[in-house]
C-alpha positions in Angstrom: -3.4 15.5 7.2 -1.4 16.1 4.0 2.1 17.5 4.3 3.9 18.8 1.3 7.2 20.5 0.3 6.4 23.2 -2.2 7.6 26.3 -3.9 5.5 29.4 -4.5 6.7 31.7 -7.2 10.4 32.5 -6.6 10.2 31.8 -2.9 12.5 29.2 -1.3 11.1 25.7 -1.0 9.3 25.0 2.3 7.0 22.6 4.1 3.3 23.1 4.0 0.0 21.5 4.5 -3.2 21.1 2.4 -6.8 21.7 3.3 -9.2 21.0 0.5 -7.7 22.8 -2.5 -5.5 25.3 -0.7 -2.0 25.4 0.8 -0.7 26.8 4.1 2.9 27.1 5.2 4.3 25.1 8.1 6.7 26.9 10.5 9.3 24.6 12.0 10.1 21.0 11.3 7.3 18.5 10.7 9.2 15.8 12.6 9.5 18.1 15.7 8.0 21.3 16.8 5.9 23.0 14.1 3.0 25.4 13.6 0.5 25.3 10.8 -0.3 28.7 9.3 -3.4 29.8 7.4 -4.2 28.1 4.1 -4.3 31.1 1.7 -2.7 29.9 -1.5 -4.5 27.8 -4.1 -2.9 24.4 -4.6 -2.9 25.0 -8.4 -0.5 28.0 -8.0 2.3 26.1 -6.2 4.9 23.7 -7.5 4.9 20.5 -5.6 8.4 19.1 -4.7 9.4 15.8 -3.4 7.7 15.7 0.0 10.9 14.7 1.8 14.6 14.8 1.3 15.5 11.4 2.8 18.6 10.6 4.8 18.4 7.1 3.5 16.1 5.0 1.4 15.7 1.4 2.4 13.8 -0.9 -0.1 12.3 -4.3 0.1 12.5 -6.8 -2.8 10.0 -9.5 -3.7 7.5 -8.5 -1.0 4.5 -9.6 -3.1 4.2 -13.3 -4.1 3.0 -12.6 -7.6 5.8 -10.2 -8.3 8.3 -12.8 -7.3 6.6 -15.4 -9.5 6.7 -13.1 -12.6 10.5 -13.1 -12.2 10.7 -16.8 -11.5 12.2 -15.9 -8.1 11.6 -17.4 -4.7 9.7 -15.4 -2.0 12.4 -14.6 0.6 12.2 -16.1 4.1 13.3 -12.8 5.5 12.9 -9.3 4.0 15.2 -8.8 1.1 16.7 -5.4 1.5 18.6 -3.0 -0.8 19.1 0.8 -0.8 18.6 3.6 -3.3 20.8 6.7 -3.0 19.1 10.0 -2.0 20.4 11.4 -5.3 17.8 9.2 -7.1 14.9 11.2 -5.6 12.7 13.4 -7.7 9.2 14.9 -7.1 5.8 15.0 -8.8 5.7 16.0 -12.4 9.5 15.8 -12.7 11.2 13.7 -15.5 12.5 10.2 -15.2 15.6 9.9 -17.5 16.4 6.7 -19.2 20.2 6.1 -18.9 22.1 5.0 -22.0 23.5 2.0 -20.1 20.1 0.3 -20.0 17.8 -1.0 -22.7 15.0 -2.1 -20.3 13.8 0.4 -17.7 10.7 -0.6 -15.8 8.2 1.0 -13.3 7.4 -0.4 -9.9 4.6 1.3 -7.9 5.1 1.1 -4.1 3.8 2.4 -0.8 6.5 4.5 0.8 6.8 4.8 4.6 8.2 8.1 6.1 9.8 7.6 9.5 9.0 10.3 12.0 10.6 9.1 15.3 14.1 7.5 15.6 14.4 4.0 16.8 16.6 0.9 17.0 15.2 -2.6 17.8 11.7 -1.4 17.4 9.0 -3.9 18.4 6.4 -4.7 15.7 3.6 -3.7 18.1 5.3 -0.3 18.5 6.4 0.2 14.9 3.6 2.4 13.6 4.3 5.0 16.4 7.6 5.6 14.6 5.8 6.4 11.3 5.2 10.0 10.3 3.1 9.2 7.3 3.0 7.6 3.8 3.5 8.6 0.2 3.8 7.0 -3.2 7.0 5.8 -4.8 8.1 4.5 -8.1 11.1 2.2 -7.7 12.3 2.7 -11.2 14.6 -0.2 -12.2 17.0 -1.0 -15.1 15.9 -4.6 -15.3 18.6 -5.7 -17.7 21.3 -4.3 -15.4 19.7 -5.9 -12.4 20.0 -9.3 -14.1 23.5 -8.6 -15.4 25.0 -7.4 -12.2 23.5 -9.9 -9.8 23.1 -7.2 -7.2 20.9 -4.2 -7.5 22.8 -1.0 -6.7 23.4 0.2 -10.3 20.0 -0.9 -11.6 18.1 0.9 -8.9 20.4 3.9 -8.2 20.4 6.1 -11.3 19.5 9.7 -10.8 15.7 10.2 -11.1 15.0 6.5 -10.3 13.1 7.3 -7.1 10.1 9.6 -7.7 8.2 10.3 -4.4 5.0 12.2 -3.9 2.7 13.9 -4.3 2.5 14.5 -0.5 2.8 12.8 2.8 -0.5 11.5 4.2 -0.4 11.1 8.0 -3.9 9.6 8.5 -3.7 6.2 6.7 -3.9 2.6 7.7 -1.2 0.8 5.7 -2.7 -2.6 6.1 -5.0 -2.4 3.0 -4.1 0.3 0.6 -5.0 -0.2 -3.1 -2.0 0.5 -5.3 -2.1 0.9 -9.0 0.2 2.0 -11.9 -0.9 3.3 -15.3 1.4 4.1 -18.2 -0.2 6.5 -20.8 -3.6 5.7 -19.1 -3.2 1.9 -19.5 -3.4 -0.1 -16.3 -0.2 -2.0 -15.6 -0.3 -2.8 -11.9 -3.0 -3.2 -9.3 -3.0 -4.8 -5.9 -3.5 -4.1 -2.2 -0.9 -3.9 0.5 -2.7 -6.7 2.3 -1.0 -8.9 -0.3 2.5 -8.0 1.1 4.5 -10.9 2.4 5.9 -8.7 5.3 3.7 -6.0 6.8 4.9 -2.4 7.4 5.2 -3.3 11.1 7.3 -6.3 10.4 9.5 -4.4 8.0 10.2 -1.6 10.5 11.0 -4.1 13.2 13.4 -6.1 10.9 15.2 -3.1 9.4 15.6 -1.4 12.8 17.3 -4.6 14.1 20.0 -3.8 11.5 20.2 0.0 11.4 18.9 3.0 13.3 15.9 4.5 11.6 15.9 8.3 11.7 13.2 11.0 11.0 13.0 11.5 7.3 14.2 8.0 6.4 12.0 6.4 3.7 11.1 2.7 3.4 9.9 1.4 0.1 7.7 -1.7 0.8 7.9 -3.6 -2.4 5.9 -3.7 -5.7 3.1 -6.0 -6.8 3.0 -7.9 -10.1 2.7 -6.2 -13.5 5.9 -4.3 -13.8 6.7 -3.3 -17.3 8.8 -1.1 -19.6 9.0 2.6 -19.8 10.0 4.4 -23.1 10.6 7.9 -24.2 7.5 10.2 -23.9 5.6 7.8 -21.6 3.7 9.2 -18.7 3.7 6.9 -15.6 1.1 7.4 -12.8 1.4 5.7 -9.4 -1.8 5.9 -7.4 -2.4 5.0 -3.8 -5.9 4.9 -2.3 -6.1 7.5 0.4 -2.9 9.2 -0.8 -3.0 10.4 -4.3 -1.3 10.2 -7.7 2.4 10.5 -8.4 2.9 11.4 -12.1 6.2 11.5 -14.0 7.2 11.8 -17.7 9.9 9.8 -19.4 12.8 11.1 -21.5 16.1 9.6 -22.7 19.2 10.9 -21.0 20.9 13.7 -23.0 24.5 14.8 -22.7 
C-alpha cells in the first residue's frame, strides 16, 4: 500500500493513500489507529508533500563497497552512523538549494526505512516487524565541506539536503531493491540493496542498541557508487524499484 502526505487545493496537509491513480484521505495516524476513506481525488490534482515529518534521521555511511572505494575509504567494520536534522527534509518536486559555503554539492540515492513500531535492542530476526514502510531519499552532501570538516554534520545538514518521497510503500522486500539516480536524464547511479554491506535488519538491530527507535523515525541505508555533482538548474531523479521516483530541481541559495 502507498501512503502519502498531500495537500488538496487550500486544505490543510493530511495523510492519504493511493489506489491506482486516485487518492483517498486517511483518518487517524498511520502508525496507530487509522481508517482509509474512499479514493475520490485524482492523484494529478493533489500536491505531494514529504511523506513523513521525522523525529530523527539516522544515516549510514559507506554501506556499499564500491562507494567506499570511489572515495578511497575503508568499508567500516560496524555501521558508520551520522544524523541529518529534520529541518533538512523536503518533499517531491521541491527545490534543493546550493549553499554559498560549498563549491561541490553531490547527490546520493538511498533507500529510506520508515519506523512504525518503537523499539530498543531489537533483534535482527524481529527488525522488519518494526518497519512501517519504505521511501526514497537523496542524501545531498556538500562533499568539499565533508572533507574539510572531518565530520559530516555541516556537509549533510543544510536545509533542503534530505528530499524524501514520493510516498511510503508498505509492501516491499528491502533485500533486493534496484536503486538508480539520474541527473537531467543521464544515469549516474545504479545498484541493488543486495549489495549493501549491512542489511536493513542488521542496521535496525545495531542502531536500536544505541538509541530508541520511534514511529516516524527515518533510516537512510547508504548510497551506491556513482555520486556526482549537482549544479544550478539540474533536475535529479532518485528511483527505487517498487517504490517510485523522487524528483527535485536545483537552484543556488538566494538571500
